[in-house]
ZAMARGU-4260 file (C-alpha; in steps of 0.2 Angstrom, whole numbers, plus 5000, padded with zeros to 4 digits):
<rodrens>
0) 5180/5067/4767 | 5189/5083/4765 | 5187/5098/4776 | 5190/5113/4764 | 5184/5126/4775
5) 5195/5123/4791 | 5179/5126/4801 | 5170/5118/4815 | 5160/5107/4804 | 5161/5090/4795
10) 5162/5091/4775 | 5155/5076/4767 | 5157/5082/4749 | 5165/5070/4737 | 5160/5055/4748
15) 5152/5039/4741 | 5138/5032/4752 | 5130/5015/4748 | 5115/5017/4760 | 5110/5026/4776
20) 5123/5032/4788 | 5125/5042/4804 | 5138/5055/4808 | 5143/5059/4826 | 5152/5075/4830
25) 5159/5081/4847 | 5161/5099/4851 | 5175/5105/4863 | 5172/5121/4873 | 5189/5127/4879
30) 5185/5137/4895 | 5197/5141/4909 | 5197/5128/4923 | 5189/5133/4939 | 5200/5139/4953
35) 5198/5137/4972 | 5209/5152/4978 | 5197/5158/4992 | 5197/5142/5001 | 5200/5148/5018
40) 5189/5140/5031 | 5178/5151/5042 | 5185/5158/5058 | 5182/5148/5074 | 5167/5155/5083
45) 5172/5163/5100 | 5191/5163/5096 | 5200/5171/5110 | 5217/5175/5117 | 5233/5170/5108
50) 5238/5188/5105 | 5256/5186/5106 | 5256/5171/5094 | 5245/5180/5082 | 5256/5194/5082
55) 5271/5183/5078 | 5262/5175/5063 | 5257/5192/5056 | 5275/5198/5057 | 5280/5183/5048
60) 5267/5186/5034 | 5271/5205/5032 | 5275/5208/5014 | 5286/5222/5018 | 5299/5209/5023
65) 5303/5201/5006 | 5322/5200/5006 | 5337/5195/5016 | 5339/5184/5031 | 5324/5191/5040
70) 5311/5186/5027 | 5300/5172/5033 | 5293/5161/5019 | 5287/5147/5030 | 5279/5147/5047
75) 5275/5131/5057 | 5263/5131/5071 | 5264/5115/5082 | 5257/5109/5098 | 5247/5095/5107
80) 5231/5089/5099 | 5217/5100/5104 | 5228/5115/5108 | 5220/5126/5094 | 5233/5126/5080
85) 5221/5126/5066 | 5210/5140/5074 | 5225/5151/5076 | 5231/5148/5059 | 5214/5152/5051
90) 5213/5167/5062 | 5230/5173/5057 | 5226/5170/5038 | 5210/5180/5039 | 5219/5194/5048
95) 5232/5194/5034 | 5219/5194/5020 | 5210/5208/5029 | 5226/5218/5027 | 5226/5213/5008
100) 5243/5205/5010 | 5238/5190/4999 | 5228/5197/4984 | 5232/5181/4974 | 5221/5171/4986
105) 5223/5158/4999 | 5225/5139/4996 | 5220/5127/5010 | 5224/5109/5011 | 5221/5096/5025
110) 5235/5084/5025 | 5226/5072/5038 | 5243/5068/5045 | 5236/5058/5060 | 5222/5049/5051
115) 5223/5030/5048 | 5227/5034/5030 | 5237/5050/5030 | 5238/5061/5015 | 5253/5061/5004
120) 5263/5075/4997 | 5257/5069/4979 | 5239/5070/4984 | 5241/5087/4992 | 5250/5093/4976
125) 5236/5087/4965 | 5223/5096/4976 | 5233/5112/4976 | 5236/5111/4957 | 5217/5109/4954
130) 5214/5123/4966 | 5225/5134/4955 | 5215/5129/4939 | 5226/5115/4932 | 5216/5103/4921
135) 5217/5085/4928 | 5224/5078/4912 | 5238/5091/4914 | 5244/5085/4931 | 5259/5074/4930
140) 5261/5058/4940 | 5278/5061/4949 | 5280/5071/4965 | 5294/5081/4958 | 5285/5085/4942
145) 5269/5090/4952 | 5280/5101/4963 | 5288/5110/4949 | 5271/5113/4940 | 5264/5119/4957
150) 5278/5131/4959 | 5276/5137/4941 | 5257/5139/4943 | 5260/5149/4959 | 5273/5160/4951
155) 5261/5164/4937 | 5247/5168/4949 | 5259/5179/4958 | 5263/5189/4943 | 5245/5191/4938
160) 5236/5193/4955 | 5249/5195/4968 | 5255/5184/4983 | 5247/5168/4988 | 5246/5161/5006
165) 5246/5142/5007 | 5239/5134/5023 | 5244/5116/5025 | 5234/5110/5040 | 5237/5094/5051
170) 5254/5088/5044 | 5262/5074/5053 | 5280/5076/5045 | 5291/5088/5036 | 5290/5075/5021
175) 5272/5079/5019 | 5275/5098/5018 | 5292/5100/5010 | 5285/5098/4992 | 5272/5111/4995
180) 5285/5125/4998 | 5283/5140/4986 | 5297/5146/4976 | 5304/5163/4977 | 5300/5176/4991
185) 5283/5182/4986 | 5272/5168/4993 | 5270/5161/5011 | 5266/5144/5018 | 5259/5141/5035
190) 5259/5123/5041 | 5251/5116/5057 | 5257/5100/5065 | 5256/5091/5082 | 5275/5089/5079
195) 5288/5102/5078 | 5295/5103/5060 | 5313/5110/5061 | 5318/5102/5045 | 5308/5115/5035
200) 5318/5130/5039 | 5302/5137/5045 | 5299/5150/5059 | 5293/5138/5073 | 5279/5143/5084
205) 5275/5130/5098 | 5258/5133/5105 | 5254/5130/5123 | 5238/5130/5133 | 5228/5145/5136
210) 5231/5157/5151 | 5218/5155/5165 | 5210/5172/5159 | 5209/5166/5141 | 5202/5150/5146
215) 5188/5159/5157 | 5185/5170/5142 | 5183/5155/5130 | 5170/5147/5141 | 5160/5163/5144
220) 5160/5167/5125 | 5155/5150/5120 | 5140/5150/5132 | 5135/5168/5126 | 5136/5163/5108
225) 5124/5149/5110 | 5112/5160/5121 | 5116/5178/5123 | 5109/5179/5140 | 5119/5164/5147
230) 5129/5171/5161 | 5133/5155/5171 | 5152/5158/5169 | 5151/5176/5175 | 5139/5171/5189
235) 5150/5157/5195 | 5167/5164/5192 | 5176/5153/5205 | 5168/5137/5198 | 5172/5143/5180
240) 5191/5145/5186 | 5191/5127/5193 | 5183/5120/5177 | 5196/5129/5166 | 5209/5121/5177
245) 5201/5103/5176 | 5201/5106/5157 | 5220/5109/5158 | 5217/5126/5149 | 5216/5115/5133
250) 5205/5124/5120 | 5197/5107/5114 | 5193/5102/5132 | 5186/5119/5136 | 5175/5119/5120
255) 5168/5102/5125 | 5165/5108/5143 | 5156/5123/5136 | 5145/5112/5124 | 5140/5101/5139
260) 5134/5116/5148 | 5125/5123/5132 | 5116/5106/5130 | 5110/5106/5148 | 5105/5124/5152
265) 5099/5118/5170 | 5116/5112/5174 | 5127/5124/5184 | 5146/5126/5181 | 5149/5120/5199
270) 5139/5103/5195 | 5150/5100/5180 | 5166/5104/5190 | 5160/5090/5203 | 5157/5078/5189
275) 5174/5080/5182 | 5183/5081/5199 | 5175/5066/5206 | 5176/5055/5190 | 5189/5041/5190
280) 5191/5046/5171 | 5190/5064/5167 | 5192/5061/5149 | 5176/5050/5149 | 5166/5066/5153
285) 5176/5077/5140 | 5166/5071/5126 | 5151/5079/5118 | 5147/5066/5106 | 5156/5073/5091
290) 5172/5079/5099 | 5183/5069/5112 | 5199/5074/5120 | 5203/5055/5122 | 5201/5053/5103
295) 5212/5068/5099 | 5226/5061/5110 | 5224/5043/5104 | 5228/5049/5086 | 5245/5055/5092
300) 5248/5040/5104 | 5244/5027/5090 | 5258/5034/5079 | 5271/5032/5092 | 5285/5019/5090
305) 5284/5006/5104 | 5298/5013/5115 | 5290/5031/5114 | 5273/5024/5119 | 5280/5015/5133
310) 5290/5029/5141 | 5274/5041/5139 | 5264/5028/5149 | 5277/5027/5162 | 5279/5046/5164
315) 5260/5047/5166 | 5262/5037/5182 | 5276/5048/5190 | 5272/5057/5206 | 5272/5076/5205
320) 5270/5088/5191 | 5287/5085/5183 | 5302/5074/5185 | 5320/5075/5182 | 5331/5065/5170
325) 5336/5054/5185 | 5318/5049/5189 | 5314/5046/5171 | 5328/5033/5170 | 5321/5025/5186
330) 5304/5024/5179 | 5311/5017/5163 | 5321/5004/5173 | 5338/5010/5164 | 5354/5017/5171
335) 5355/5032/5160 | 5340/5044/5155 | 5332/5039/5138 | 5336/5057/5131 | 5333/5052/5113
340) 5316/5045/5117 | 5312/5060/5127 | 5317/5072/5113 | 5306/5063/5101 | 5291/5064/5113
345) 5295/5083/5116 | 5295/5086/5097 | 5278/5078/5096 | 5272/5089/5111 | 5267/5074/5121
350) 5281/5078/5134 | 5286/5096/5138 | 5301/5103/5146 | 5299/5107/5164 | 5305/5121/5175
355) 5323/5118/5171 | 5335/5109/5160 | 5334/5090/5163 | 5316/5091/5169 | 5301/5085/5160
360) 5282/5087/5162 | 5266/5081/5155 | 5250/5091/5151 | 5238/5087/5165 | 5226/5079/5152
365) 5239/5069/5144 | 5244/5062/5161 | 5225/5057/5163 | 5226/5049/5146 | 5242/5039/5149
370) 5235/5032/5166 | 5219/5027/5157 | 5229/5017/5144 | 5239/5008/5158 | 5223/5004/5168
375) 5215/4997/5153 | 5227/4983/5150 | 5233/4970/5163 | 5250/4969/5156 | 5253/4988/5155
380) 5246/4989/5173 | 5259/4977/5179 | 5273/4986/5170 | 5267/5002/5177 | 5266/4996/5195
385) 5284/4990/5194 | 5289/5007/5188 | 5280/5016/5202 | 5288/5004/5215 | 5306/5008/5208
390) 5302/5027/5209 | 5296/5026/5227 | 5311/5016/5232 | 5322/5029/5224 | 5314/5043/5233
395) 5315/5035/5249 | 5333/5031/5247 | 5339/5048/5243 | 5327/5056/5255 | 5335/5046/5269
400) 5352/5052/5263 | 5346/5070/5263 | 5338/5069/5280 | 5353/5061/5287 | 5363/5076/5281
405) 5351/5088/5288 | 5351/5079/5305 | 5370/5076/5305 | 5381/5081/5319 | 5400/5081/5320
410) 5407/5064/5327 | 5394/5054/5317 | 5398/5045/5301 | 5397/5056/5286 | 5381/5053/5275
415) 5387/5047/5258 | 5375/5055/5245 | 5377/5074/5250 | 5393/5082/5254 | 5385/5096/5264
420) 5368/5103/5270 | 5366/5115/5255 | 5367/5100/5243 | 5354/5090/5253 | 5342/5105/5254
425) 5344/5109/5235 | 5339/5091/5231 | 5324/5091/5242 | 5319/5108/5235 | 5320/5102/5217
430) 5310/5085/5221 | 5298/5092/5234 | 5282/5091/5224 | 5286/5073/5218 | 5291/5068/5236
435) 5275/5074/5243 | 5265/5066/5229 | 5274/5049/5232 | 5270/5050/5250 | 5251/5050/5245
440) 5254/5033/5238 | 5253/5027/5256 | 5234/5026/5253 | 5238/5010/5242 | 5241/4995/5253
445) 5256/4989/5242 | 5265/5005/5244 | 5260/5010/5262 | 5275/5005/5272 | 5288/5013/5260
450) 5277/5029/5258 | 5275/5031/5277 | 5294/5029/5279 | 5296/5042/5266 | 5285/5054/5275
455) 5295/5052/5291 | 5310/5057/5281 | 5302/5073/5275 | 5296/5080/5291 | 5312/5089/5296
460) 5314/5097/5279 | 5296/5103/5277 | 5296/5110/5294 | 5313/5119/5290 | 5306/5126/5274
465) 5290/5130/5283 | 5280/5121/5269 | 5266/5119/5281 | 5252/5114/5269 | 5264/5100/5262
470) 5268/5094/5280 | 5250/5093/5285 | 5247/5083/5269 | 5261/5071/5272 | 5258/5068/5291
475) 5239/5065/5288 | 5242/5052/5274 | 5255/5044/5284 | 5244/5043/5300 | 5230/5036/5291
480) 5241/5022/5282 | 5250/5018/5298 | 5233/5016/5307 | 5226/5005/5294 | 5242/4994/5295
485) 5242/4993/5314 | 5259/5002/5314 | 5258/5011/5331 | 5275/5018/5330 | 5272/5025/5313
490) 5256/5032/5318 | 5263/5040/5333 | 5277/5048/5323 | 5264/5054/5311 | 5254/5062/5325
495) 5270/5070/5331 | 5273/5078/5314 | 5255/5084/5313 | 5255/5091/5330 | 5271/5101/5326
500) 5264/5109/5310 | 5247/5112/5318 | 5255/5122/5332 | 5265/5132/5319 | 5249/5137/5310
505) 5240/5142/5326 | 5229/5127/5328 | 5234/5125/5346 | 5220/5113/5353 | 5222/5102/5338
510) 5241/5101/5341 | 5239/5097/5360 | 5227/5083/5355 | 5239/5076/5342 | 5254/5076/5354
515) 5244/5068/5367 | 5239/5054/5355 | 5257/5052/5350 | 5263/5051/5369 | 5249/5038/5373
520) 5254/5027/5358 | 5273/5028/5362 | 5269/5023/5380 | 5259/5009/5374 | 5273/5001/5363
525) 5286/5006/5376 | 5296/5018/5365 | 5304/5029/5378 | 5313/5040/5366 | 5297/5043/5357
530) 5288/5046/5373 | 5301/5059/5378 | 5299/5068/5362 | 5280/5068/5363 | 5281/5075/5381
535) 5293/5089/5374 | 5281/5093/5360 | 5266/5093/5371 | 5275/5105/5383 | 5278/5117/5368
540) 5260/5117/5363 | 5254/5119/5380 | 5264/5135/5382 | 5252/5144/5370 | 5238/5141/5383
545) 5246/5148/5398 | 5245/5132/5408 | 5262/5135/5416 | 5262/5120/5428 | 5257/5108/5415
550) 5271/5115/5403 | 5284/5113/5417 | 5279/5096/5421 | 5279/5090/5402 | 5297/5097/5399
555) 5303/5090/5416 | 5296/5073/5411 | 5304/5075/5393 | 5321/5079/5401 | 5321/5065/5413
560) 5317/5052/5400 | 5330/5059/5388 | 5343/5057/5402 | 5337/5040/5406 | 5340/5034/5388
565) 5356/5043/5386 | 5351/5055/5372 | 5362/5070/5376 | 5357/5081/5361 | 5338/5079/5365
570) 5342/5081/5383 | 5349/5098/5378 | 5334/5103/5369 | 5323/5098/5384 | 5333/5108/5396
575) 5331/5123/5384 | 5312/5121/5383 | 5311/5119/5402 | 5321/5135/5404 | 5308/5144/5394
580) 5294/5137/5404 | 5302/5142/5420 | 5305/5159/5414 | 5287/5162/5409 | 5282/5156/5426
585) 5293/5170/5434 | 5307/5159/5440 | 5321/5168/5431 | 5335/5161/5441 | 5330/5143/5437
590) 5327/5148/5419 | 5345/5155/5417 | 5352/5139/5425 | 5342/5127/5413 | 5346/5137/5398
595) 5365/5138/5402 | 5364/5119/5404 | 5356/5117/5387 | 5370/5128/5379 | 5384/5118/5387
600) 5376/5101/5382 | 5374/5107/5364 | 5392/5113/5364 | 5398/5096/5371 | 5389/5086/5357
605) 5394/5098/5343 | 5377/5103/5338 | 5380/5120/5331 | 5362/5124/5326 | 5356/5118/5343
610) 5369/5129/5351 | 5363/5144/5341 | 5345/5141/5348 | 5352/5140/5365 | 5361/5156/5364
615) 5345/5165/5358 | 5335/5158/5372 | 5349/5162/5385 | 5349/5180/5378 | 5330/5182/5381
620) 5333/5176/5399 | 5347/5188/5401 | 5337/5202/5395 | 5323/5198/5407 | 5336/5198/5421
625) 5341/5216/5416 | 5358/5210/5409 | 5356/5218/5392 | 5374/5219/5386 | 5376/5201/5390
630) 5360/5197/5381 | 5366/5207/5365 | 5382/5196/5365 | 5371/5180/5367 | 5360/5185/5352
635) 5375/5189/5341 | 5382/5172/5345 | 5365/5165/5340 | 5365/5174/5324 | 5382/5167/5319
640) 5375/5149/5320 | 5358/5152/5312 | 5367/5161/5297 | 5379/5147/5295 | 5364/5135/5293
645) 5354/5148/5282 | 5340/5146/5295 | 5332/5162/5290 | 5316/5160/5301 | 5327/5158/5317
650) 5338/5172/5311 | 5323/5183/5309 | 5317/5179/5327 | 5334/5182/5334 | 5336/5199/5326
655) 5319/5204/5333 | 5325/5199/5350 | 5341/5209/5347 | 5331/5224/5342 | 5322/5223/5359
660) 5338/5222/5368 | 5344/5238/5359 | 5328/5247/5363 | 5330/5242/5382 | 5347/5250/5380
665) 5340/5266/5373 | 5348/5263/5355 | 5334/5266/5344 | 5344/5267/5328 | 5351/5250/5331
670) 5334/5243/5336 | 5326/5249/5320 | 5340/5242/5309 | 5338/5225/5317 | 5319/5225/5315
675) 5322/5229/5296 | 5335/5215/5295 | 5323/5203/5304 | 5309/5207/5291 | 5321/5203/5277
680) 5326/5186/5285 | 5308/5182/5288 | 5304/5186/5270 | 5318/5173/5264 | 5310/5161/5276
685) 5293/5162/5268 | 5285/5170/5283 | 5277/5186/5276 | 5266/5189/5291 | 5281/5189/5303
690) 5291/5200/5290 | 5276/5213/5290 | 5276/5213/5309 | 5294/5216/5310 | 5293/5231/5298
695) 5278/5238/5309 | 5289/5237/5324 | 5303/5246/5315 | 5291/5260/5311 | 5286/5261/5329
700) 5303/5263/5336 | 5304/5281/5342 | 5321/5291/5341
</rodrens>
């Protein structure tokens, strides 16, 4: 058989055939392979916020920057599962295409990095080459060969049509993405991952939760998209804000919450808030049948090496919103912080850096997830309880040391941990949230005793810092725990602390009741020092009611008991308070004698802070006696002591007293200056109402 025509037919001339025969011919049509260069997914419905992040991505894509060190060829968006990485990347890609920055098209590939069977670079390259129009039989087998052909195809596309954007979604490692990098400077690659990918030489864009305003907007938009007239979010703005908080401002959680409201049009936002808040497992409710926050987190958790998974679980059990390196080590049961493991968890966005270096935090819902993992396994629960016990003992040990320093007086043995008062206050300030949270473990029987002891060691500090909300919480929890345990001394101490803070916030009758309960409990167990302090505190509270005789009686009893037990520092305090009660009863001479006695006792025991208070009280008595210049000297001595201790509240109070003395002495300029200084001191002491009052008094001073 000879084809003499060179055509597209079979030539049978010259053939010899002995019988019937069948000939079969195949015709090949050589057409261009299909391409998929407009594969960008649709934008997320109701996308909101992320203006700053969107601007950064668009700046990276801007084709006007194509040369030099400023050109960004690769951008990597990373963040916690459910944080909205893909939605942001797709939104940015659509915005860039709208500007005609990528006339060559957009390639999209899902790397399935956190699936049970994650995609490989080989598979991604095959998909991208097919999308670029490469025939399957022309796609080589090796990764390097595929990557070379991919870059060549991109370059050809760039010459013919222009720049191409490659969006590689859901990568779990730089290894998955690196072979997809385009050659040259024309094209751009955008990757999303739950892990930071610094190995790519990319512009890194870590993504955090939404702002409260953005979260509110997402909820509102989602409901209105489903039904244009659905104004439940707008009508229940406070409940919507609480719902956003319970969702941790995580877009996935917010979208699920919105879906639950869409499904049940009769459910109010407040009802859903109650369901989430009162649920023992918030993540159980953040599931709309198709999407689940727990499932999203579990994909990340299951890929963790054992040591990272363990530390994540332990961090979820930590008290307070963030912990220091030191507390992490205690939870982990090691001597030094596991920095390498923490860094790995941080790269995976499962642990975040806290408010300062060496501080760490978990997203609220990640914490809930971690607690759920621990509670679901007996072995993990026992491991977690041991870690919590270590953390509570750690907090108690150092809170005791800090409290000892705050209460230290010359002549006593020096506390070991803190060299000075400032160091003790700095540690307490940095750990306050964790300490207050740890005290609340007193509701659990196994931790009750230690947590109550911790609460007692925080009372002085919290009162000093005027953290009254925290102090009420601490005292209430300790009181309940001590009562359940039959610990009458602990219960009396808690009533004492609660009475003091109730008095400070103006709840006088409740304060009187608290101090009366404390007194009765101390009397029952025969604790005379405790009873003496309870009488003193009761007298201070009663002064606000004008019941002068009862006030004098309470402080007299307190003084006598302190004398009996030989407690000179507290006897000095009782003398000072008795002097105040006598002064208010019009017995100025006796008041002067009592407050002079208080000052002398404080000096004798070396209590500089107590002495400063005595000088301030003595100044007030002198001013009432008309001895104004002596009063000014007394106030100035008080200021020296309070400033030494950085006690800005008492400094503010003394400056106001000094201002009144100057007013009595017809020195308005000095009085006004003192009132303004008082306002500044009160501001530093977190007492804004007192500060405003001092400024008002300054304005009222007449020349």
